[in-house]
C-alpha positions as CSV (number, residue, x, y, z in Angstrom):
1,M,-32.2,85.4,200.4
2,Y,-34.8,84.9,197.6
3,T,-32.7,81.9,196.4
4,F,-32.6,80.6,200.0
5,L,-36.4,80.9,200.3
6,V,-36.8,79.1,196.9
7,T,-34.5,76.3,198.2
8,V,-36.6,75.9,201.3
9,L,-39.9,75.8,199.2
10,L,-38.4,73.3,196.8
11,M,-37.6,71.0,199.8
12,G,-41.3,70.9,200.5
13,I,-41.9,69.3,197.1
14,V,-38.7,67.1,197.0
15,K,-39.0,65.3,200.3
16,K,-35.9,63.8,201.9
17,N,-35.1,62.7,205.4
18,S,-32.1,64.9,206.1
19,L,-31.0,68.3,204.8
20,R,-27.6,66.9,203.9
21,D,-29.4,64.3,201.6
22,Y,-30.2,67.2,199.2
23,W,-26.4,67.5,198.4
24,S,-25.8,63.8,198.3
25,T,-23.6,62.6,195.4
26,D,-24.9,59.0,195.8
27,P,-26.5,58.2,192.4
28,M,-29.5,56.6,194.1
29,F,-30.4,59.8,195.9
30,A,-28.7,62.6,194.1
31,T,-30.5,65.8,193.2
32,P,-27.8,67.9,191.6
33,F,-30.1,71.0,191.1
34,F,-29.7,71.9,194.8
35,A,-26.0,72.2,194.3
36,T,-26.5,74.8,191.5
37,L,-28.3,77.0,194.0
38,F,-26.1,76.7,197.2
39,S,-23.3,74.7,198.5
40,Q,-24.3,72.5,201.4
41,D,-22.2,74.5,203.9
42,R,-23.5,77.8,202.7
43,F,-27.2,76.8,203.0
44,L,-26.7,75.4,206.5
45,I,-24.9,78.5,207.6
46,L,-27.8,80.7,206.3
47,L,-30.3,78.5,208.0
48,R,-28.3,78.6,211.3
49,C,-28.1,82.3,211.2
50,L,-31.6,83.0,210.2
51,H,-32.8,85.8,212.5
52,F,-35.4,88.6,212.4
53,V,-34.8,90.9,215.4
54,N,-32.2,92.8,217.1
55,N,-31.9,91.2,220.6
56,A,-30.4,94.4,222.1
57,T,-33.7,96.4,221.4
58,A,-36.3,93.5,221.5
59,I,-39.1,93.3,224.0
60,L,-37.9,90.2,225.9
61,S,-41.2,89.9,227.8
62,D,-43.0,89.0,224.5
63,P,-42.8,85.2,223.9
64,L,-42.8,85.8,220.2
65,Y,-40.3,88.6,220.1
66,K,-38.1,86.5,217.8
67,I,-40.8,86.4,215.1
68,R,-43.2,89.2,216.0
69,I,-42.0,91.6,213.2
70,V,-42.5,89.0,210.5
71,L,-45.9,87.9,211.9
72,I,-47.2,91.6,212.0
73,S,-45.9,92.3,208.5
74,L,-47.4,89.2,206.9
75,T,-50.8,89.3,208.7
76,S,-51.2,93.0,207.8
77,A,-50.5,92.2,204.3
78,F,-53.0,89.4,204.2
79,G,-55.8,91.7,205.3
80,R,-54.6,94.5,202.9
81,V,-54.6,92.7,199.6
82,F,-57.8,90.8,199.6
83,V,-61.4,91.8,200.3
84,P,-63.3,88.8,201.7
85,Y,-66.7,87.5,200.5
86,K,-69.7,87.4,202.8
87,D,-68.9,84.2,204.8
88,L,-66.0,83.9,207.2
89,C,-64.9,81.3,209.7
90,I,-62.5,81.2,212.6
91,D,-60.9,77.9,213.9
92,E,-57.7,76.6,215.5
93,S,-54.7,75.3,213.6
94,L,-51.9,73.3,215.2
95,M,-48.3,73.3,214.1
96,L,-46.4,70.2,215.4
97,W,-43.9,71.0,218.1
98,K,-42.7,68.5,220.7
99,G,-39.8,70.5,222.1
100,R,-39.8,72.5,225.3
101,L,-42.0,75.6,224.9
102,V,-44.0,77.5,227.5
103,F,-47.0,77.9,225.3
104,R,-47.1,74.4,223.7
105,Q,-50.6,73.1,223.5
106,Y,-52.1,69.6,223.6
107,I,-55.2,69.2,221.4
108,P,-56.1,65.4,221.1
109,S,-58.6,66.1,218.3
110,K,-55.8,67.3,216.0
111,R,-53.5,65.2,213.9
112,H,-50.3,66.3,215.6
113,R,-51.8,66.7,219.1
114,F,-48.8,68.6,220.4
115,G,-47.7,72.0,219.2
116,V,-48.2,75.6,218.7
117,K,-51.7,76.7,218.3
118,F,-52.8,79.4,215.9
119,F,-56.2,81.1,215.7
120,V,-57.0,81.4,212.0
121,M,-59.7,83.4,210.2
122,C,-60.4,82.4,206.6
123,D,-62.6,83.5,203.8
124,V,-65.1,80.5,203.2
125,K,-65.5,80.8,199.5
126,T,-61.9,81.0,198.5
127,G,-60.0,79.5,201.6
128,Y,-57.9,82.8,201.8
129,V,-56.3,83.2,205.2
130,L,-57.2,86.7,206.5
131,D,-55.6,86.8,209.9
132,I,-53.5,84.7,212.2
133,I,-53.0,85.0,216.0
134,V,-50.4,82.8,217.8
135,Y,-51.7,81.5,221.2
136,T,-49.2,82.2,223.9
137,G,-51.3,81.9,227.0
138,S,-52.2,85.0,229.1
139,T,-49.8,87.1,226.9
140,T,-51.8,86.3,223.6
141,D,-52.0,89.4,221.4
142,I,-55.7,90.0,221.7
143,K,-57.9,92.8,222.9
144,H,-59.9,91.7,226.0
145,Y,-63.7,92.4,225.9
146,E,-65.6,92.4,229.2
147,G,-68.1,89.7,229.4
148,L,-66.9,87.8,226.4
149,G,-64.0,85.8,227.8
150,V,-60.9,84.7,225.9
151,S,-62.7,82.9,223.1
152,G,-65.1,85.9,222.4
153,S,-62.1,88.3,222.7
154,V,-60.3,86.2,220.0
155,V,-63.3,86.6,217.7
156,M,-63.7,90.3,218.2
157,T,-60.0,91.0,217.7
158,M,-59.9,89.1,214.5
159,L,-63.2,90.5,213.2
160,A,-62.5,94.1,214.1
161,P,-61.8,95.3,210.5
162,H,-64.8,93.5,209.1
163,L,-67.5,94.5,211.6
164,G,-70.5,96.5,210.3
165,K,-70.1,95.1,206.7
166,G,-72.8,92.4,206.7
167,H,-70.5,89.3,207.0
168,T,-71.6,86.0,208.5
169,L,-69.2,84.2,210.8
170,Y,-69.0,80.4,211.4
171,V,-67.3,79.1,214.6
172,D,-67.3,75.9,216.6
173,N,-68.5,75.4,220.2
174,W,-65.4,76.8,221.8
175,Y,-66.2,80.3,220.7
176,S,-70.1,80.2,220.4
177,S,-72.3,81.9,223.0
178,P,-75.5,83.9,223.0
179,T,-73.6,86.9,224.5
180,L,-71.0,86.8,221.7
181,F,-73.6,86.4,218.9
182,Q,-75.7,89.2,220.3
183,H,-72.6,91.5,220.4
184,L,-71.9,90.6,216.7
185,L,-75.5,91.1,215.7
186,S,-75.4,94.7,217.2
187,N,-72.4,95.3,214.8
188,S,-74.3,94.1,211.7
189,T,-72.5,90.7,211.6
190,G,-74.4,87.4,211.6
191,A,-73.0,84.2,213.2
192,C,-73.7,80.6,213.2
193,G,-72.0,77.7,215.1
194,T,-72.3,74.7,217.3
195,V,-72.6,75.6,221.0
196,R,-72.3,73.9,224.3
197,S,-75.7,73.3,225.9
198,N,-74.6,74.8,229.2
199,R,-73.5,78.2,227.9
200,K,-74.9,81.1,229.9
201,G,-78.0,82.4,228.2
202,M,-78.9,79.2,226.3
203,P,-82.6,78.3,226.3
204,A,-83.7,75.1,228.2
205,F,-84.7,72.2,225.9
206,G,-86.8,69.2,226.7
207,C,-85.2,66.5,228.8
208,R,-86.7,63.5,226.9
209,K,-84.3,61.3,224.9
210,M,-84.6,62.1,221.2
211,Q,-84.6,59.6,218.4
212,R,-82.2,60.0,215.4
213,G,-83.3,62.8,213.1
214,E,-85.6,64.6,215.6
215,V,-85.2,68.3,216.1
216,E,-86.3,71.0,218.5
217,F,-86.2,74.8,217.8
218,Q,-86.1,77.5,220.4
219,E,-86.3,81.3,219.7
220,N,-83.9,83.1,221.9
221,G,-84.6,86.7,221.1
222,Q,-83.1,87.4,217.7
223,Q,-81.2,84.2,217.8
224,L,-82.3,80.6,216.9
225,A,-81.2,77.7,219.1
226,V,-81.5,74.2,217.7
227,K,-81.2,70.9,219.4
228,W,-80.9,68.1,216.7
229,H,-80.2,64.4,217.3
230,D,-77.9,62.6,214.9
231,K,-75.6,60.1,216.5
232,R,-75.7,62.3,219.6
233,D,-77.4,65.6,220.6
234,V,-76.1,68.5,218.5
235,H,-76.8,72.1,219.8
236,V,-76.5,74.9,217.2
237,L,-76.9,78.7,217.6
238,S,-77.5,81.1,214.7
239,T,-78.6,84.6,214.0
240,V,-78.9,84.1,210.2
241,H,-81.2,81.0,209.9
242,T,-84.8,80.2,210.2
243,A,-86.4,77.1,211.9
244,T,-86.6,75.1,208.6
245,M,-85.4,71.6,207.5
246,S,-83.9,70.8,204.0
247,A,-83.0,67.7,202.1
248,T,-79.4,66.6,202.1
249,G,-79.7,64.7,198.8
250,K,-78.9,61.4,200.5
251,V,-81.1,58.5,201.3
252,D,-81.4,56.5,204.5
253,H,-80.6,52.9,203.6
254,L,-82.6,51.5,206.4
255,T,-85.8,53.3,205.7
256,G,-85.5,54.3,202.2
257,E,-86.5,57.9,203.1
258,R,-84.6,61.1,202.1
259,K,-82.4,62.5,204.9
260,I,-83.3,66.0,206.0
261,K,-81.4,68.3,208.4
262,P,-81.9,71.8,209.9
263,D,-80.7,74.5,207.4
264,C,-78.2,75.9,210.0
265,V,-76.6,72.4,210.4
266,L,-76.3,72.1,206.5
267,D,-74.6,75.5,206.3
268,Y,-72.4,74.9,209.2
269,N,-71.0,71.6,207.7
270,L,-70.6,73.2,204.4
271,K,-68.8,76.3,205.4
272,M,-66.8,75.5,208.6
273,G,-64.0,73.6,207.1
274,A,-61.9,76.4,205.4
275,V,-59.2,76.4,208.0
276,D,-58.8,72.6,208.0
277,K,-58.8,72.7,204.2
278,A,-56.0,75.2,204.2
279,D,-53.9,73.0,206.5
280,M,-54.6,69.9,204.3
281,I,-53.5,71.7,201.1
282,N,-50.2,72.9,202.7
283,S,-49.6,69.6,204.3
284,F,-48.7,68.0,200.9
285,V,-45.9,70.5,200.0
286,E,-45.1,72.2,203.3
287,C,-41.5,73.4,203.8
288,T,-41.6,73.3,207.5
289,R,-38.9,70.9,209.0
290,K,-37.9,69.7,212.5
291,T,-35.7,72.6,214.0
292,T,-34.2,73.3,217.3
293,K,-35.7,76.8,217.3
294,C,-39.5,77.2,217.4
295,Y,-39.5,80.7,215.8
296,K,-37.8,79.3,212.7
297,K,-40.5,76.7,212.3
298,I,-43.2,79.4,212.8
299,F,-41.5,81.4,210.1
300,F,-41.6,78.6,207.5
301,Q,-45.3,77.9,208.5
302,L,-46.0,81.6,207.6
303,I,-44.2,81.3,204.4
304,D,-46.4,78.3,203.4
305,T,-49.5,80.3,204.3
306,A,-48.3,83.3,202.3
307,V,-47.7,81.2,199.2
308,L,-51.1,79.6,199.7
309,N,-52.7,83.0,199.8
310,G,-50.7,84.0,196.8
311,S,-52.1,81.2,194.8
312,I,-55.7,82.1,195.8
313,V,-55.2,85.8,194.7
314,H,-53.6,84.6,191.4
315,R,-56.7,82.5,190.7
316,Q,-59.1,85.3,191.5
317,L,-57.2,87.9,189.3
318,T,-56.5,85.7,186.3
319,G,-59.3,83.2,186.4
320,K,-56.8,80.5,185.6
321,V,-57.2,77.2,187.5
322,I,-53.8,75.6,188.2
323,T,-53.0,73.2,191.0
324,Y,-51.3,74.6,194.1
325,Q,-48.1,72.6,193.5
326,K,-47.9,73.9,189.9
327,Y,-48.3,77.5,191.3
328,R,-45.5,76.9,193.7
329,E,-43.3,75.6,190.9
330,N,-44.0,78.7,188.7
331,L,-43.3,81.0,191.6
332,M,-40.0,79.3,192.3
333,R,-38.9,79.5,188.7
334,E,-39.7,83.1,188.4
335,L,-37.9,84.0,191.6
336,L,-34.8,82.2,190.4
337,E,-34.9,84.0,187.0
338,E,-35.2,87.4,188.8
339,H,-32.8,87.0,191.7
340,H,-30.5,84.0,191.2
341,T,-27.0,84.2,189.9
342,P,-25.8,80.8,188.6
343,R,-23.2,79.2,190.9
344,R,-19.8,78.4,189.6
345,P,-19.3,74.7,189.7
346,S,-16.7,73.4,192.1
347,T,-13.3,72.5,190.6
348,G,-12.0,70.6,193.6
349,G,-13.4,68.1,196.2
350,R,-13.6,64.4,196.0
351,P,-14.7,62.6,192.9
352,A,-18.2,61.3,192.6
353,L,-18.7,57.9,194.3
354,D,-20.0,56.2,191.2
355,N,-17.1,57.4,188.9
356,P,-13.7,57.4,190.8
357,L,-10.7,58.9,189.0
358,R,-8.8,55.7,189.2
359,L,-11.3,54.0,186.9
360,T,-11.4,56.7,184.2
361,A,-8.1,58.5,183.7
362,R,-5.0,57.2,181.9
363,H,-2.7,55.3,184.2
364,F,0.9,54.0,183.7
365,P,3.3,52.3,186.1
366,C,6.6,53.9,187.3
367,K,9.2,53.2,189.8
368,V,8.8,54.6,193.3
369,P,11.0,57.7,193.7
370,Q,14.3,56.9,195.6
371,T,14.8,58.3,199.0
372,A,18.2,59.4,200.5
373,A,18.0,56.7,203.2
374,Q,17.1,53.8,201.1
375,G,18.5,54.8,197.6
376,S,17.7,52.2,195.0
377,R,16.2,49.8,197.5
378,T,13.2,52.2,198.1
379,R,9.9,50.4,198.6
380,R,6.4,51.1,199.6
381,H,3.4,49.0,200.8
382,C,1.1,48.0,198.0
383,K,-2.4,49.4,198.5
384,V,-4.3,46.4,197.1
385,C,-2.4,43.8,199.0
386,L,-2.8,45.9,202.2
387,S,-6.5,46.9,202.0
388,G,-8.0,44.9,199.2
389,A,-11.2,42.8,199.9
390,R,-10.9,40.1,197.2
391,R,-8.2,38.1,199.0
392,S,-6.5,38.0,202.5
393,K,-4.6,41.1,203.3
394,Q,-0.8,41.1,203.6
395,R,1.9,43.7,204.0
396,K,3.8,43.4,200.8
397,M,6.4,45.9,199.6
398,T,6.7,47.0,195.9
399,K,9.0,49.3,194.0
400,Y,6.3,50.3,191.5
401,M,3.5,52.8,191.7
402,C,0.8,54.8,189.7
403,L,2.0,58.3,189.2
404,A,-1.4,59.8,188.4
405,C,-3.0,58.2,191.6
406,D,0.2,58.6,193.7
407,T,-0.5,55.0,194.9
408,P,2.1,52.1,195.3
409,L,1.0,48.9,193.5
410,C,2.4,45.5,192.6
411,I,2.9,45.5,188.8
412,S,0.8,42.3,188.6
413,P,-2.0,41.8,189.3
414,C,-2.7,44.6,191.8
415,F,-2.1,47.5,189.2
416,E,-4.7,46.0,186.9
417,E,-7.2,45.3,189.6
418,Y,-6.9,48.7,191.1
419,H,-7.7,50.5,187.9
420,M,-10.3,48.1,186.4
421,L,-12.4,47.0,189.5
422,K,-14.5,49.4,191.5
423,H,-14.4,47.1,194.5
424,Y,-10.9,45.7,194.4
């Protein structure tokens, strides 16, 4: 199974349109290394039979019962092996899925638009994925908190192991609300994020139309609410920032003045993209492929996330900076050295397309063996005359054949053409 996983990971680096193309013998597309790991049929059987639960004892009311054991095992390991830094962020990730699925989501702002939605919590400094929750509608595996709604309950469920430790959370406007931020503040956890202006508990801002760059601050108890006009009005809520502006380091080309933004906006822009960055890094070498079973694709998505986390932990422990692809390559090599038994090369099967046996071996003409019915007058149809493409086809009988190829051929010129020309 380790060899199977290595094969799947390698397919994320060596991209091909079809699984069968990895075992193609066509010299234009051949990748013979895959044949040293598995035969094509064995790999496809393992992929088809990939299963993670006993259906007889499974909880069928759980939409994720096919993958729940793997999901729990991996997410618990993610939280166990890494202690996060101060800043955390929670955002959505979308795995492409256009098949029939009761909890499939449509998010037009995402690249794939249709698919399975994940709630992902990341460490901002390293990009390490700390927790994943798969959204399944009303059956989503979260603890519901009164007064916080679904979005607030997602945040509290994912942050539960990290409350009271002085972390700062960054979220977008789907999660942010004064009620949630106050609840986090009471648990010694700061928060910052964009917020919808009509959220319950938000202070009222002025109604006048603001010019680009203008800002308005409102104190909301221990929270700071900001209305800042960029291309449009942006509302930000924070419990860790003050009402100050800072230079961005950029210059307005129209006025020549240095651009300034509220501190909370600068920090939000800097620290909110960890989940999207993890998706981007995995997108270049992801091993997920189009499948007929959703749980298999979720499994491969989790494997990609686990390998990404492994590369981050490796960098933190060793201090060595290597590319993510190089880390995956080293991981695959070490797994093969540890677990792979070299496969015995096949002695049968068809010859390679670019080197047929008729062009390489030693060939001599002999007479067609006599049959009891025809005796010395035994004849067979010449293969070149019957199926050749260089001249018009004809049904011509011959008493000669090539013994090595077991092919009837006219002694001249068909015998020479058959053994000298690739396309006779």
